[in-house]
C-alpha positions in Angstrom: -0.3 9.2 16.0 -2.0 5.7 15.0 -4.5 6.6 11.9 -5.6 4.8 9.1 -3.8 4.5 5.3 -5.7 7.0 3.6 -6.0 6.6 -0.9 -7.3 9.6 -3.3 -8.5 8.3 -6.4 -10.1 10.6 -8.5 -11.2 12.3 -5.2 -12.3 9.3 -3.8 -11.1 8.7 0.1 -10.9 5.0 0.7 -9.5 3.7 4.0 -7.0 1.3 4.4 -4.9 -0.4 7.5 -3.9 1.4 10.7 -1.0 2.2 10.9 1.5 4.5 13.2 3.0 6.7 10.6 3.3 10.1 11.4 0.7 12.8 9.3 4.0 14.1 7.3 4.9 10.3 6.9 1.0 9.5 5.6 0.7 12.2 3.4 4.2 11.9 1.8 2.7 8.4 1.3 -0.4 9.0 -0.5 1.4 12.0 -2.3 4.2 9.5 -3.8 1.2 6.9 -4.9 -0.6 9.1 -6.7 2.7 10.2 -8.1 3.6 7.3 -9.7 -0.2 6.9 -10.7 0.6 9.6 -12.8 -2.3 11.6 -10.9 -0.4 13.7 -8.1 -2.4 15.6 -5.7 -4.1 19.2 -5.5 -3.8 21.1 -2.0 -7.5 20.6 -2.1 -6.4 16.7 -1.7 -3.8 17.7 0.5 -5.9 19.2 2.9 -8.4 16.3 2.5 -5.9 14.0 3.5 -4.7 16.0 6.5 -8.4 16.7 7.9 -8.7 12.5 7.7 -5.4 11.8 9.3 -6.7 14.7 12.4 -9.4 12.7 12.9 -11.4 16.1 12.0 -13.5 14.7 9.1 -13.9 11.3 7.6 -13.7 10.1 4.1 -17.2 9.6 3.6 -17.4 13.1 4.7 -14.8 14.3 2.2 -16.6 12.4 -0.6 -20.2 14.2 0.3 -18.2 17.9 0.7 -16.3 16.6 -3.3 -19.6 15.6 -4.8 -21.5 18.6 -3.3 -19.2 21.1 -5.0 -18.7 19.1 -8.4 -22.9 19.2 -8.1 -23.3 23.2 -7.6 -21.1 23.8 -10.5 
């Protein structure tokens, strides 16, 4: 699977370089980076990463979803 690397920082998903890693490898890489930064992924973060990796949504869509959830509080 060729996908783009994903980074979530304080709820903002950004896209980086293309790769041929599997979904699980990408998720593990994202999770490891966030663990090292002291910001472990939540279940919602993991679900967002998986949706983007699978091509079900985009990073921009996920940001919009997050912002809508924050505004509805």
